[in-house]
Wavefront OBJ file of the C-alpha trace (Angstrom):
o trace
v 71.373 -16.601 -226.424
v 71.203 -19.629 -228.741
v 69.584 -19.419 -231.583
v 67.305 -22.437 -232.927
v 67.678 -23.896 -236.352
v 64.335 -22.144 -237.524
v 65.861 -18.756 -236.056
v 69.020 -19.397 -238.376
v 66.890 -19.810 -241.526
v 64.464 -17.026 -241.340
v 67.313 -14.483 -240.295
v 69.300 -16.235 -242.996
v 66.350 -16.301 -245.438
v 65.939 -12.433 -244.375
v 69.197 -11.632 -245.200
v 69.185 -12.942 -248.396
v 65.835 -11.439 -249.166
v 67.142 -8.150 -248.618
v 70.201 -8.108 -250.883
v 67.757 -9.858 -253.371
v 65.267 -7.249 -252.589
v 67.479 -4.031 -252.899
v 68.739 -5.780 -256.522
v 65.257 -6.492 -257.877
v 64.044 -2.847 -257.155
v 65.951 -2.129 -260.331
v 63.481 -4.293 -262.482
v 60.617 -2.470 -261.012
v 62.399 0.606 -261.828
v 62.624 -0.592 -265.170
v 59.458 -1.825 -265.571
v 57.097 0.730 -264.277
v 56.221 3.298 -267.270
v 55.470 6.231 -264.451
v 57.548 7.522 -261.406
v 56.378 6.273 -258.469
v 58.747 7.508 -255.605
v 58.168 4.883 -253.124
v 58.077 2.306 -255.206
v 60.754 2.457 -257.012
v 62.967 2.724 -253.744
v 65.717 0.165 -253.499
v 64.864 -0.021 -249.752
v 61.122 -0.793 -250.197
v 60.991 -3.421 -252.615
v 64.066 -4.885 -250.106
v 62.011 -4.748 -247.043
v 59.136 -6.904 -248.799
v 61.585 -9.340 -249.939
v 63.280 -9.927 -247.104
v 59.811 -10.189 -244.866
v 58.686 -12.729 -247.906
v 61.423 -14.919 -247.625
v 62.548 -14.632 -243.935
v 58.727 -16.067 -243.373
v 59.322 -18.811 -246.047
v 62.645 -19.620 -244.402
v 60.652 -20.026 -240.800
v 58.077 -22.396 -242.122
v 59.941 -24.482 -245.172
v 63.423 -24.388 -243.348
v 66.370 -26.819 -244.877
v 63.744 -28.406 -247.373
v 65.042 -27.584 -250.827
v 61.527 -26.127 -251.827
v 62.837 -23.316 -250.171
v 64.658 -22.205 -253.160
v 61.706 -22.651 -255.175
v 59.623 -20.540 -253.313
v 62.284 -18.376 -252.376
v 62.859 -17.947 -256.416
v 59.067 -17.069 -256.819
v 58.767 -14.563 -253.900
v 62.124 -12.572 -255.197
v 60.078 -11.854 -258.527
v 56.639 -11.519 -257.135
v 57.702 -8.649 -255.523
v 58.537 -6.189 -258.492
v 55.262 -8.128 -259.804
v 53.060 -6.827 -257.263
v 54.314 -3.392 -256.923
v 53.445 -2.850 -260.805
v 50.362 -4.491 -260.791
v 49.770 -2.332 -257.739
v 50.638 0.605 -259.623
v 49.913 0.244 -263.047
v 47.311 -2.848 -263.525
v 49.576 -4.747 -265.518
v 51.947 -7.861 -264.912
v 54.600 -7.846 -267.475
v 55.448 -11.617 -269.463
v 59.152 -10.345 -269.298
v 58.660 -11.257 -265.309
v 55.974 -13.270 -265.341
v 56.769 -16.041 -267.849
v 60.158 -16.394 -266.359
v 59.202 -16.938 -262.833
v 56.556 -19.528 -264.534
v 59.308 -21.525 -265.972
v 62.060 -20.935 -263.079
v 59.547 -22.541 -260.472
v 58.377 -25.384 -263.191
v 62.254 -26.355 -263.829
v 63.268 -26.144 -259.828
v 60.185 -28.653 -259.163
v 61.384 -30.729 -262.394
v 64.889 -31.198 -260.899
v 63.614 -32.083 -257.338
v 61.294 -34.784 -259.147
v 64.358 -35.960 -260.592
v 66.752 -35.557 -257.787
v 64.113 -37.506 -255.008
v 62.683 -40.029 -258.508
v 59.195 -38.894 -257.201
v 57.300 -37.614 -259.612
v 53.847 -37.440 -257.974
v 54.414 -33.844 -256.502
v 55.439 -32.579 -259.994
v 52.464 -34.083 -261.876
v 50.093 -32.759 -259.405
v 51.820 -29.234 -259.932
v 51.500 -29.583 -263.536
v 47.916 -30.147 -263.393
v 47.348 -27.508 -260.909
v 49.059 -25.022 -263.835
v 46.850 -26.320 -266.313
v 43.690 -26.305 -264.311
v 44.216 -22.740 -262.877
v 45.154 -20.899 -265.587
v 42.685 -22.892 -268.008
v 40.179 -21.382 -265.463
v 41.370 -17.742 -265.621
v 41.616 -18.177 -269.272
v 38.265 -19.086 -269.327
v 37.261 -16.385 -266.730
v 39.000 -13.321 -269.049
v 37.085 -14.747 -272.483
v 33.913 -14.829 -270.511
v 34.398 -11.325 -268.809
v 35.688 -9.567 -272.089
v 38.778 -8.372 -270.387
v 37.986 -8.087 -267.297
v 40.548 -10.343 -266.326
v 44.199 -10.283 -268.319
v 46.801 -11.981 -270.043
v 49.008 -11.325 -266.966
v 46.744 -12.843 -264.550
v 46.142 -15.866 -266.313
v 49.661 -16.353 -265.751
v 49.994 -15.441 -262.327
v 46.908 -18.059 -261.847
v 49.036 -20.504 -263.572
v 52.149 -19.479 -261.042
v 49.567 -20.098 -258.124
v 48.433 -23.324 -259.595
v 51.935 -24.375 -259.902
v 53.416 -23.455 -256.671
v 50.324 -24.761 -254.162
v 49.719 -27.649 -256.256
v 53.388 -28.601 -255.377
v 51.708 -29.190 -251.855
v 48.125 -30.433 -252.853
v 44.922 -29.687 -253.918
v 43.322 -28.261 -251.059
v 46.106 -25.658 -251.229
v 45.334 -24.753 -254.677
v 41.861 -24.017 -253.757
v 42.775 -22.012 -250.667
v 45.033 -19.654 -252.458
v 42.410 -18.991 -254.876
v 39.797 -18.523 -252.434
v 42.323 -16.125 -250.216
v 42.799 -14.361 -253.544
v 39.330 -13.299 -254.239
v 38.787 -12.480 -250.550
v 41.722 -10.237 -250.797
v 40.093 -8.625 -253.885
v 36.718 -8.258 -252.653
v 38.321 -6.426 -249.239
v 39.972 -4.115 -251.891
v 36.647 -3.390 -253.781
v 35.046 -3.296 -250.733
v 37.768 -0.513 -248.976
v 37.019 2.807 -249.858
v 40.773 3.757 -249.692
v 42.187 0.993 -251.767
v 38.649 1.345 -254.388
v 39.940 2.366 -257.934
v 38.219 2.816 -260.994
v 39.145 2.898 -264.574
v 38.272 5.687 -267.488
v 34.483 4.157 -267.512
v 33.817 4.323 -264.144
v 34.174 0.901 -263.623
v 35.477 -0.669 -260.217
v 39.614 -2.222 -261.329
v 41.128 -4.603 -258.910
v 44.909 -5.398 -259.234
v 44.545 -9.030 -258.915
v 48.132 -10.319 -259.426
v 49.348 -9.005 -255.889
v 45.853 -11.069 -254.673
v 46.814 -14.033 -256.613
v 50.576 -13.983 -255.252
v 49.628 -13.556 -251.574
v 47.066 -16.264 -251.680
v 49.959 -18.536 -252.860
v 52.416 -17.267 -249.840
v 49.824 -17.945 -246.923
v 49.088 -21.555 -248.455
v 52.691 -22.043 -248.352
v 53.088 -20.656 -245.001
v 50.278 -22.482 -243.582
v 50.834 -25.750 -244.638
v 54.859 -25.572 -243.716
l 1 2 3 4 5 6 7 8 9 10 11 12 13 14 15 16 17 18 19 20 21 22 23 24 25 26 27 28 29 30 31 32 33 34 35 36 37 38 39 40 41 42 43 44 45 46 47 48 49 50 51 52 53 54 55 56 57 58 59 60 61 62 63 64 65 66 67 68 69 70 71 72 73 74 75 76 77 78 79 80 81 82 83 84 85 86 87 88 89 90 91 92 93 94 95 96 97 98 99 100 101 102 103 104 105 106 107 108 109 110 111 112 113 114 115 116 117 118 119 120 121 122 123 124 125 126 127 128 129 130 131 132 133 134 135 136 137 138 139 140 141 142 143 144 145 146 147 148 149 150 151 152 153 154 155 156 157 158 159 160 161 162 163 164 165 166 167 168 169 170 171 172 173 174 175 176 177 178 179 180 181 182 183 184 185 186 187 188 189 190 191 192 193 194 195 196 197 198 199 200 201 202 203 204 205 206 207 208 209 210 211 212 213 214 215
């Protein structure tokens, strides 16, 4: 049975994701403050990363953007697990993620001698990050600094594609958050009894959905 080019890309990307995810699980264990058996398991992070990179390889294929999206996805898995378990997004992870993606897109702009996508991505970074910063101030801490940084990452990654994808990612993230609030099994409350949602995973998932939808 002959494999198509897309099959090679998704299977190869998934294999790379399996290895990188197993390595990145060490990052997850390092930043989790409380013991979480499943979250700390090397195979858990490996499988999640393999799925994410496999989907990206299938949709993005041979384009150089795959390297940037893959880098963001590899770090997104530990960030998602940590935020899901402990409601925080460590700056030591999310800032390198943002810087690496910015550098990667900058290199693509230079190589292709086409700054338009890069300028749009930077503008979207500022717009999404700025909007969440305003929301963080307005809600008095309802949105954390990590969420602001995550929104900046989402703006950068989806802004590279287009403004419709930026809006789509933020709307998808909001819908996922509403589902978590409404679902009894996913709903959580803080010490004051207020409902809390780990918004980082929602944001990062929204970006992944838009990248996959755009192909």
